[in-house]
N, C-alpha and C positions, 0 to 999 in steps of 0.2 A: 304643254301645248304652246306656250309663249315664253321665249327667252329674250330678255333685253340685256344687252351687254355694253356697258360703258357708253351709253348714248348721250350725245350732247347736241343741242340745236340752237342756232343763232339766227334770228330774223330781224332785219333792219337794225343791226348792231346791238340788239337786245338778246341777252342770254336767256332762252326760254326753258331749256332743259340742261341740267348740269350733271354730266357723268352718271347717268342712271343705270343701275344694274338690278334686275329683278326677274324672277321667273314665276309663272302662273301655271299650276298643275292642271292636268286634264280632269274633267268631270267634277269641277268645283265652281262655286260662285266667288269671284274675287272683287272686292270693293276698292274704289279709289275715292278718297275724300280730300277736301281742301277748298280754300276760298276761290272765288272767281279770279282768274289770272295766275293761278298757282302752277299751271302746266298740265292739268289732267287731260283736257281736250286735245292738246298738241301731242301728248304721249299716245293717245288713242289714234290720232291721225297718222302718226309715224308707224304704229303697229299695223294699220290698215294700208300703208303704202301711199297715202295721200300727200305726205310731207316727208322729204328725205333729210335725215339728220346729217350734221357735218362730220360726225365721227361715231364710232361704235357700230354695232349691228343688231338686227332683230331677226329672230327665227320664229316662224309659226309652223307648228307641226313639222319641224326639221328643215323647212325651206327658208333660205335667207331672203328677206324682203328687199326688193330692188336689185337682186342678183339672180337668184334662182327663179324668182317670180316677181311681177310688179305689185300684185295684190295677193293677200292670202286666199286660198281656195276654201270653199265650203264655209264661208263666213257671212253672217247677217249683221248689218250695221245700222245703228241710229247715232248720228253725230250732229249736234246742234238741232236746228229745226228741220224735220223731214220736208223735202221739196217734192211737190206734185204738180201736174198740169191742172191749173185751177178750174178750167171750164169742162173737165171730164169728171165723171162719177168716180167714187173710190174703186169700184170693181174695174172700171175701164183702165184706170191708172195701173192697177196691179196686173191686169191682163197684158198691157203693153210691156211692162217690165218682165213678166214671165215669158213672153214671146221671144225675148232677146236670147234666151238660152234653151227654151223648149223642154225644160226638165219636168214641168208639172202640168196638170190638166186644168180645165176650167172648174171642174168639181173640187180639185185641191184648193184653188183660190177661194171658192165659195166657203169651203169648210174652214179655211184659215180665218176668213173674215168673221164668220160666226163664232169661232173660238175666242177672238179678241173682243167680241161684243158689238160687231157691226153687221148691218143688214146688207148682204150683197146685191139685193134687188132695189135698194134705195137709189133713186135717180138724181138726188141732190148733187150739185156740183161741189167739188172739194173746197172751192173758195167760200162756200156757205157753211162748211163744217165748223164746229166749235174747236177750240184748241185741244180739248180732250179727245174728240173724234179724230183729229189729225194725228194725235199721238198714237191712238189705237191703230190707225192706218199705217203709221210708220212701223209699228211693231209687226203688223201683218206682213209688210214687205220684207222685213228682216228675217222672219221665220218661215215664210211660205215654201221655200225650197229645202226645208229641213236641214239647216246648216249644223256643222259640228261645233262651231264657235260663234258666240254672239258678243259684239262689242257695242255697248249701250251707254250713251252719254245722256244722263238725266231722263230716263225713260218714263218717269212718273209725272213729268211736267204737264200741267193742265188737267190732270185726272182728278175727279172728285174722290171722296172717301171710298165709295164702292169700287170705283175704277182702280184705285191703288191696291185694294184688297185682291181684286181679280188679277191684277198684274203680278203681285207677289206670288199668288197661288200658281199662276202659270209658269213663272220663272223657276219656282221650286220643282214643279212637275218636269220641266225641261232638264233640270239638274238630275232628277231621278232617272232620266233616260240616258244619262252619260254625257250630256252637253256641257261645254265649258263656257262660262259667262263672265265677262269683264264689265263691271258696271260702275259708273261714276254717279254719285248722288250727294245732294246737300242734306238729305234726311238721315239723321242718326238712327231713327227707327227702322227705315228701310235697310240700312247697312247692317244693323243689329239682327234683324230677322232673317235676312237673305244670305249674308256673306260668311264663307268659311275662312277667308283671309281678308285683311284690311291693310291698305297702304295709304299713308297721308302724304300729300304733296304740298310744299310751301316754297315759293320763289324758285321753282324749277328743280328743287331737290326732292327726293323720295325717301321715306322712312317706313319700314314695315312695322305696324303697330299690333298686328294680330295674325 
């Protein structure tokens, strides 16, 4: 599903990614681990087409990012803190996003929100959401159009114990449906439970550890 070939990235004279080559197979959950600043998020941004590397190439589902397409198709993304319009409800935020492509119905949005533990009828503005509720809303926007690939940067942030268990169960269910998931996490427990392969990043370099 994802092929990264000899990718390097320099930002403001800092070498962020150093000649990274790795592939992530379809239908599995792949984990990225490493300290803050190790390059995990930047690698994800390159895969999603948000940042262009200075060398190398990235293919997602056979398409070269930045050449065949600007962004990978059929991909759901959570990178850093999900951004929403603060004075709209969660449902209205998702409805605005869904209207951009017109692929899903209002009922699909409602079902997705319920699936991640949110009430679609809640009128509370997103600015009054807890961090955990924002994270659930971020997951809802990532999955609501039924993507083949999910790129998730610390998706458990802000979730309580029950929320983490719900998220793990949901991600494993998505894998059973044939979805491919790339996840970055600080939690060794999350990585151990969820991931079929694990890569460690340190100072812009990547090493496959499982």
